[in-house]
Structure formats: structure tokens, C-alpha cells
C-alpha positions in Angstrom: -9.0 18.3 -5.3 -7.7 20.4 -8.0 -8.3 23.4 -6.1 -5.9 21.8 -3.1 -2.7 21.0 -4.8 -0.4 22.4 -6.7 0.4 20.6 -10.2 3.7 18.8 -10.3 5.5 17.1 -13.4 5.0 12.9 -12.7 7.2 11.1 -14.7 6.4 7.7 -15.2 8.8 5.0 -16.0 7.8 2.6 -18.4 3.8 2.5 -18.7 3.5 0.0 -20.9 0.2 -1.7 -18.6 -3.5 0.0 -18.6 -3.8 -0.1 -14.6 -0.6 2.4 -14.3 -1.6 4.5 -17.7 -5.4 4.6 -16.0 -4.5 6.0 -12.5 -1.9 8.3 -14.3 -4.4 10.0 -16.3 -7.3 9.6 -14.1 -4.9 12.4 -11.9 -4.3 14.7 -15.1 -7.9 14.3 -15.8 -8.3 15.9 -12.1 -5.8 18.8 -12.5 -3.4 17.9 -10.6 -0.5 16.7 -12.4 1.7 17.1 -15.4 2.9 14.1 -16.6 6.0 12.6 -18.6 5.5 9.1 -20.0 9.0 7.1 -20.7 9.2 4.3 -22.5 7.8 3.4 -26.1 4.9 5.3 -27.2 3.8 3.2 -29.5 3.3 0.1 -26.6 1.4 2.5 -23.9 -2.2 1.9 -24.4 -2.7 6.0 -23.4 -6.9 6.3 -23.4 -9.0 7.9 -26.7 -9.0 11.5 -25.3 -5.2 11.7 -24.3 -4.9 14.4 -27.1 -7.5 17.0 -24.9 -4.5 17.0 -22.0 -1.7 16.7 -24.7 -0.9 20.4 -23.5 0.2 18.6 -20.0 2.0 15.7 -21.4 5.7 15.0 -22.8 7.1 11.8 -24.2 10.2 10.6 -24.0 11.6 7.5 -25.8 13.8 4.5 -24.0 15.0 1.7 -25.7 14.2 -0.2 -22.9 12.9 -0.6 -19.1 16.8 -0.1 -17.9 16.7 3.0 -20.0 13.4 4.4 -18.7 14.5 4.0 -15.5 18.0 5.8 -16.3 16.0 8.9 -18.4 13.8 9.3 -15.1 15.9 9.9 -12.8 17.9 12.2 -14.6 14.3 14.3 -15.3 14.4 14.2 -11.6 18.2 15.6 -11.0 17.4 18.3 -13.6 14.2 19.4 -12.1 11.8 18.4 -15.1 9.9 16.3 -12.4 9.0 16.5 -8.8 7.7 12.9 -8.3 8.3 9.7 -9.8 6.5 6.4 -10.5 7.2 2.5 -11.3 5.1 1.2 -14.3 6.1 -1.9 -16.5 9.4 -2.2 -14.7 11.0 -4.5 -12.4 11.6 -3.5 -8.8 15.2 -3.9 -8.9 15.7 -2.0 -12.4 14.0 0.7 -11.2 16.1 0.5 -7.6 19.3 0.6 -9.5 19.2 3.7 -11.0 18.2 5.9 -7.9 20.9 4.5 -6.3 23.1 4.7 -8.9 26.2 6.7 -6.7 27.2 8.9 -10.0 23.7 9.8 -11.5 21.0 8.5 -8.9 18.8 10.8 -6.6 19.6 9.0 -3.3 21.4 11.7 -1.6 24.8 10.3 0.4 23.5 9.6 4.7 20.1 9.1 3.3 17.9 6.1 3.7 15.6 4.9 1.4 12.9 2.4 2.7 8.8 1.9 1.5 6.1 3.0 3.7 2.6 2.0 2.3 -1.1 3.3 3.8 -3.9 1.1 3.5 -7.6 1.0 4.8 -8.7 -2.3 6.0 -12.0 -2.5 6.0 -12.2 -4.5 9.5 -10.0 -2.1 11.0 -11.9 0.7 10.2 -8.8 3.1 10.2 -5.7 4.0 8.2 -3.1 1.9 9.1 0.9 2.1 8.0 3.4 -0.3 7.6 7.4 -0.3 6.3 9.1 -2.2 4.8 7.6 -4.3 1.9 10.1 -3.7 -0.5 13.5 -2.6 -0.1 15.3 -3.2 3.3 15.8 -6.8 3.4 16.8 -6.5 7.1 17.2 -3.3 8.5 20.0 -2.8 10.9 19.5 -0.2 13.8 19.6 3.3 12.0 17.6 1.6 8.8 14.8 1.3 11.5 15.0 4.3 13.1 14.7 6.0 9.7 11.1 3.7 9.0 10.4 5.7 12.7 10.6 8.9 11.0 9.2 8.1 7.6 6.5 6.4 9.7 5.8 9.3 11.6 5.9 12.0 9.2 3.6 9.9 7.2 1.0 9.7 10.3 0.9 13.2 11.1 0.0 13.9 7.0 -2.7 12.2 8.0 -3.4 14.2 11.0 -2.4 11.3 13.7 -1.0 13.8 16.1 0.8 11.2 18.3 1.3 8.2 16.2 1.8 4.8 18.0 4.3 2.9 16.0 4.8 -1.2 16.7 7.7 -2.7 15.9 6.8 -6.4 15.2 8.1 -9.6 15.9 6.7 -12.9 16.7 7.7 -13.1 20.5 7.4 -10.2 22.8 10.5 -10.6 24.5 14.6 -10.0 22.6 17.0 -12.0 23.1 19.8 -13.2 21.0 17.6 -15.8 19.5 16.3 -13.0 17.0 19.4 -10.8 17.0 17.5 -7.8 15.2 15.3 -7.4 18.0 18.2 -5.9 20.6 17.9 -2.8 18.6 14.4 -2.4 19.8 15.0 -1.4 23.2 17.6 1.5 21.9 14.9 2.9 19.7 12.2 3.0 21.8 14.7 5.1 24.5 15.5 7.1 21.7 11.9 7.7 21.0 11.3 8.6 24.6 14.3 11.2 24.2 12.2 13.0 21.2 14.1 12.4 18.3 11.1 11.8 16.1 8.7 14.1 18.4 5.3 13.0 19.9 5.2 9.0 19.0 4.7 6.5 21.4 7.1 3.5 20.2 7.0 -0.2 21.5 8.3 -3.7 21.0 9.0 -6.3 20.5 4.9 -7.2 19.9 3.1 -10.1 18.0 0.9 -8.1 14.9 -2.3 -9.4 16.5 -1.2 -7.2 20.2 -0.5 -4.4 18.6 -4.1 -4.1 16.9 -6.0 -5.9 19.2 -6.3 -4.7 22.8 -8.3 -7.7 24.1 -5.3 -10.1 22.7 -2.7 -7.7 25.2 -5.0 -7.8 28.0 -5.1 -11.8 27.9 -1.4 -11.9 27.6 -1.3 -9.3 30.3 1.0 -7.2 28.5 1.6 -3.4 29.2 2.3 -1.4 26.3 1.6 2.0 25.8 0.1 1.3 22.2 -2.8 0.0 24.0 -3.5 -2.4 21.0 -4.2 0.5 18.6 -0.8 0.7 16.4 -1.0 3.1 13.5 1.6 1.9 12.4 3.5 -1.7 11.9 7.5 -2.0 11.7 8.2 -5.7 10.6 11.5 -7.2 11.4 12.3 -8.1 7.6 11.3 -7.6 4.3 10.2 -11.3 4.1 7.2 -10.7 6.3 6.4 -7.4 5.1 5.7 -8.3 1.6 3.7 -11.3 2.5 1.7 -9.1 4.4 1.2 -6.6 2.4 -0.3 -8.6 -0.7 -2.2 -10.7 1.8 -4.3 -7.1 3.0 -5.7 -6.7 0.0 -5.9 -10.2 -1.4 -8.2 -11.5 1.8 -8.6 -8.8 3.5 -10.2 -5.9 1.1 -7.8 -3.6 1.4 -7.0 -0.4 -0.4 -3.3 0.4 -0.6 -0.9 2.6 -1.0 3.0 1.9 -1.6 6.0 5.3 -1.6 9.5 5.1 -1.4 10.9 7.8 1.2 14.0 9.3 0.9 14.9 10.1 -2.4 15.4 13.4 -3.8 11.6 13.0 -4.7 8.6 10.5 -3.8 8.3 7.2 -5.6 5.3 5.5 -6.2 6.3 2.2 -6.2 3.2 -0.1 -6.3 3.4 -3.2 -7.7 2.8 -4.7 -11.5 -0.2 -6.5 -10.4 -1.5 -3.6 -7.8 -4.9 -2.4 -9.7 -5.9 1.1 -11.2 -7.1 2.3 -7.2 -3.8 1.3 -6.0 -1.8 2.7 -8.0 -4.2 5.5 -7.9 -4.3 6.4 -4.3 -0.2 5.3 -4.3 0.2 9.2 -6.5 -1.9 10.9 -4.2 -0.1 10.1 -1.1 3.4 10.8 -2.9 2.0 14.4 -3.8 0.7 14.8 -0.6 
């Protein structure tokens, strides 16, 4: 892995939990990152061998998690870090620092959204999704950004023609569910080539996006053919529930990354496993 990657500096925000520290030190040992750890060093559960890598580790003291988020964002703005990782800090605290109009790292006009990559044993292939962490009720333009981010991430995994589904509980757009009214215009934009070679459809229910038999039984004609590569949820509530259900009940391995800021941001849940956090770093730096 170290031969395939350019080494980048990963700034870790408030690394006071073992799962995060284990994940970032795994990447450090494999040779494809250096670390900037922002927090209180005496509270960091550093591994016994950390001094062996002292030449690739820097520490920056923060008074609390809010201060750590501010300092991490500053490190990115100054070019001292090329990626960021959330550790034992609330998501909203980190997002406020990223979104700060004077000192943040989200350029005007850019949309910030969360992309997750899942490996679900029962499915037998990767499945991407958005947005489990940032956008509560996406507007048409925010959903357009989600489509672009998902298409780009699919291509990183060598999916030449990403199949992207816009989900809902019904296959019919209508006034009862106002945001479904944006689906048809987005499909037309897709057909016009806005996001390159992709297949986009919706509204579709979750099963019909991934189960061709269910699609056929309902008599629905979809270009996705029940083989979606990526899912766009109608709101954060459904997306977050799905995101947290998959590892718990389906044995999924998940990586989660923010798209839109000046650098990739690993935004795994504080309760995620060391492996999930490790995979998230790998996706962020891909």
C-alpha cells in the first residue's frame, strides 16, 4: 500500500478514543500517512510503539474539542494537512469549524455532503450511499451535488457507468412528498450528460433498486435493473438509520467521508469500529 500512495498528512481532531488511534496508527505503520494529532496528549491512548514513528507524528495542544476543531481546520488552510479525521468529537462541533465563514474550509458555492461506501456480505459488491450525516432535507441543487460526488466515488472504484437511485417509499412523485418533484428534473440533467456516463432513476423504493425480481413483480421499468451502485436517500433520517443498521444487522463494513470541503474529511461515527475508521481513511485518501 505504501508503494501505491503518496504520503499525506492526516490531522486528527481530538484523538482521545482507542478505535481512532488504532486506525490512524495502522495507516502510519503502513507508510502512507503522517499524523498531526490535535488534542491533549496525556489523554491520547497512544500505542506502546508510537515513538518508533515520532519523525512522522506531530502534536498540537487544544484546550477542548471546539478548540481542536478550529486548530485542525487552520492546519488544512495553512497547507500543513491534506486530510482531516473526526475522532471523539461531536459532528456538529467539527462541522461548525469547517463551515466558519471567515476561517472555514468550504468554499462559497460548494455543497458539503457525506458519502458512505459499504461492503455488504449478502450483496456481494460495494454499495455507496448519501447522506447520513450532513444534509437534513436536500434541495435540488444539493441533491445534484450528491449525484456528482457519488458518481466520482464510484469511478474511483472502477465503476465505469454508475447506477444511482434516488430513493423513496413509493415509485410515484407527487405533491404529497414535495422533494420527489425534483427527481424528474435531475434525471433530465443526467440524460443531458451533466455527470457523465451514469444511469439515474427515481423515485424507487429500496428493494427495487437492489432486487430485480421485486422490480419485475411490480412491473416497473427502470434503467437500473435492480443493480444500483449508489443510493440517495430523501432525507438524513432515513439515511442515518440505514447507515447504522447495515453493520449491526447485515455485517457490513463501512467507510464514511465528507465531500465538498477543501480536503477530504473522515466523518465516521464515534461508535464505529477501528476497521471502519481505517477503511474511511483509505477512501478519503484514495
